[in-house]
C-alpha positions as CSV (number, residue, x, y, z in Angstrom):
1,M,119.9,122.8,110.3
2,P,117.2,121.1,112.4
3,R,118.5,118.9,115.2
4,Y,117.2,115.6,113.8
5,L,119.1,116.2,110.5
6,L,122.3,116.8,112.4
7,S,121.8,113.4,114.1
8,L,121.2,111.7,110.8
9,V,124.3,113.0,109.0
10,V,126.3,110.0,110.4
11,V,123.8,107.6,109.0
12,V,123.7,109.3,105.7
13,T,127.4,109.2,105.2
14,L,127.4,105.5,105.8
15,I,124.6,104.5,103.5
16,L,124.4,107.2,100.8
17,T,126.8,108.6,98.2
18,L,126.1,112.3,98.5
19,N,128.2,113.7,95.7
20,S,127.0,111.6,92.7
21,P,125.0,113.4,90.0
22,V,121.2,113.6,90.4
23,S,119.5,111.5,87.7
24,A,116.0,111.7,86.3
25,L,113.1,110.4,88.3
26,P,112.5,106.7,87.7
27,S,109.7,105.4,85.5
28,L,106.6,104.1,87.2
29,D,107.7,100.5,86.5
30,E,111.1,101.1,88.1
31,A,109.7,103.0,91.1
32,I,107.1,100.4,92.0
33,K,109.5,97.4,91.7
34,D,110.0,95.4,94.8
35,R,112.9,96.6,97.0
36,A,114.6,93.6,98.6
37,M,117.5,92.6,100.8
38,G,119.2,89.3,100.4
39,S,119.8,86.7,97.7
40,E,117.0,85.9,95.2
41,S,117.9,82.2,95.8
42,A,117.4,82.4,99.6
43,P,115.2,79.5,100.7
44,V,112.9,81.7,102.8
45,T,111.3,84.9,101.8
46,I,109.8,87.4,104.3
47,T,107.6,90.1,102.8
48,E,107.2,93.1,105.1
49,Y,104.3,95.4,104.9
50,S,105.1,98.7,106.7
51,S,104.0,102.3,107.1
52,L,106.7,104.9,107.5
53,T,104.8,106.8,110.2
54,C,104.2,103.6,112.3
55,P,106.2,103.5,115.6
56,H,106.1,99.7,115.7
57,C,107.5,99.5,112.2
58,M,110.3,101.9,113.3
59,A,111.0,99.6,116.3
60,F,111.2,96.6,114.1
61,H,113.8,98.3,111.8
62,R,115.7,99.6,114.8
63,D,115.7,96.5,117.1
64,T,115.0,93.4,115.1
65,L,116.0,93.9,111.5
66,P,119.7,94.3,112.3
67,E,119.7,90.8,113.9
68,L,117.7,89.3,111.0
69,K,120.2,90.8,108.6
70,K,123.2,89.5,110.4
71,N,122.0,86.0,111.1
72,Y,119.7,85.2,108.1
73,I,119.8,87.8,105.3
74,D,123.5,88.3,105.0
75,T,124.1,84.5,105.3
76,G,121.8,83.8,102.3
77,K,119.0,82.1,104.2
78,V,116.4,84.8,104.0
79,R,115.3,87.4,101.4
80,L,113.4,90.4,102.8
81,I,111.0,92.2,100.5
82,F,109.8,95.6,101.7
83,R,106.4,96.7,100.6
84,D,104.5,99.9,101.4
85,F,101.3,99.7,103.5
86,P,100.9,103.5,104.2
87,L,98.5,104.4,107.0
88,G,97.6,108.0,106.1
89,G,98.6,110.7,103.7
90,L,101.9,111.5,105.4
91,A,103.1,107.9,105.3
92,M,102.1,107.8,101.6
93,A,104.1,110.9,100.8
94,A,107.2,109.4,102.5
95,A,106.8,106.1,100.7
96,M,106.5,108.0,97.3
97,M,109.5,110.1,98.0
98,A,111.6,107.0,98.9
99,R,110.6,105.2,95.7
100,C,111.7,108.2,93.7
101,A,115.2,107.8,94.9
102,K,117.7,105.6,93.1
103,P,117.0,101.9,93.9
104,D,120.5,101.5,95.5
105,R,119.7,104.3,97.9
106,Y,116.2,103.0,98.8
107,F,117.0,101.3,102.0
108,G,119.2,104.1,103.1
109,V,116.3,106.5,102.7
110,I,114.0,104.1,104.6
111,E,116.6,103.9,107.4
112,I,116.7,107.7,107.6
113,L,112.9,108.0,107.6
114,F,112.5,105.5,110.4
115,R,115.4,106.8,112.6
116,G,114.1,110.4,112.3
117,Q,110.4,109.4,112.3
118,A,109.4,111.3,115.4
119,E,111.1,114.5,114.1
120,W,109.9,114.7,110.5
121,A,106.5,113.2,111.0
122,G,105.9,115.4,114.1
123,S,107.3,118.6,112.6
124,E,105.2,121.7,111.9
125,N,105.9,121.3,108.2
126,P,106.4,117.5,107.5
127,M,106.5,118.0,103.8
128,A,109.4,120.5,104.1
129,A,111.1,117.9,106.3
130,L,110.6,115.2,103.7
131,T,112.0,117.5,101.0
132,R,115.2,118.0,103.1
133,I,115.5,114.2,103.5
134,G,115.0,113.9,99.8
135,R,118.0,116.2,99.2
136,L,120.1,113.8,101.2
137,A,118.9,111.0,98.8
138,G,120.0,113.0,95.8
139,L,116.6,114.4,94.9
140,S,116.2,118.1,94.1
141,D,113.3,120.0,95.6
142,K,111.5,119.9,92.2
143,D,112.1,116.2,92.1
144,V,110.4,115.7,95.4
145,Q,107.5,117.9,94.5
146,A,107.0,116.1,91.2
147,C,107.3,112.7,92.9
148,M,104.6,113.6,95.5
149,Q,102.3,114.8,92.7
150,N,102.7,111.6,90.7
151,R,99.2,110.3,90.7
152,N,100.1,107.1,89.0
153,L,102.7,106.2,91.6
154,W,100.2,107.0,94.4
155,E,97.6,104.7,92.8
156,A,100.2,101.9,92.3
157,I,101.2,102.0,95.9
158,Q,97.6,102.2,97.1
159,K,96.5,99.3,94.8
160,R,99.3,97.0,96.0
161,A,98.5,97.8,99.6
162,Q,94.8,97.1,99.0
163,N,95.6,93.8,97.3
164,A,97.9,92.7,100.1
165,G,95.1,93.5,102.6
166,K,92.7,91.3,100.8
167,K,95.1,88.4,99.9
168,H,97.0,88.2,103.2
169,K,94.4,89.7,105.6
170,I,96.7,92.6,106.5
171,E,95.0,95.1,108.8
172,S,97.9,96.7,110.7
173,T,101.6,97.4,110.4
174,P,104.1,96.0,110.5
175,S,102.8,92.7,109.1
176,F,105.0,90.0,107.6
177,V,104.2,87.2,105.2
178,I,106.4,84.2,105.8
179,G,105.5,81.1,103.8
180,D,101.8,80.7,104.1
181,R,101.6,82.6,107.4
182,T,100.8,86.3,108.0
183,I,102.3,87.6,111.2
184,S,101.3,91.0,112.7
185,G,103.4,93.1,115.0
186,A,107.0,94.0,115.7
187,L,108.0,90.6,117.2
188,P,111.4,90.3,118.9
189,F,114.2,88.5,117.0
190,S,113.7,85.4,119.1
191,E,110.2,84.9,117.7
192,F,111.3,85.5,114.1
193,K,114.1,83.0,114.7
194,K,111.6,80.3,115.6
195,I,109.4,80.9,112.6
196,I,112.4,81.2,110.2
197,D,114.1,78.1,111.5
198,S,110.8,76.2,111.1
199,E,110.5,77.3,107.5
200,L,114.1,76.4,106.8
201,K,113.5,72.9,108.0
202,K,110.6,72.5,105.5
203,K,113.0,73.4,102.7
204,K,115.5,70.6,103.5
């Protein structure tokens, strides 16, 4: 087993149920639905636009998101919506594979992809590496292949990214829409805290 997969086993055992039966691939409507953390009734919504091959996106998920989750998402103050903004074909393939996993496994797959980004994205055969990660998410090799060949899913992700680029003027990743503001870059938690607290005050 490749070294990066060995290091990811601990993560997988915490966030995925490996022994459950593999189900059919989701419909397009199900696959493209928003994936979100936090309560639907949270007063503040953050929409993240991210590319799975982006090092700055990885840094946000590694360094900042855990603090946001602990202080705002888990406490019901913030809902985080994750949307794909793939920069390149490999990022698109990873995004498609993640969306073919069961919805309750989605953020587990995203976590694995970001934690192992340097290894799978920089491997000699990144598609084979993505297929191995797909197995951990409960997808068979045929599932992953069918998913990556799903033109309708490709077009849906691409269209959403293009619309976001126009509507919110998103040109780089990660970018975040909070209220009527679009913020670019993997800001530290302290900066997010200022913005979120300001938005929370407006809701009172």
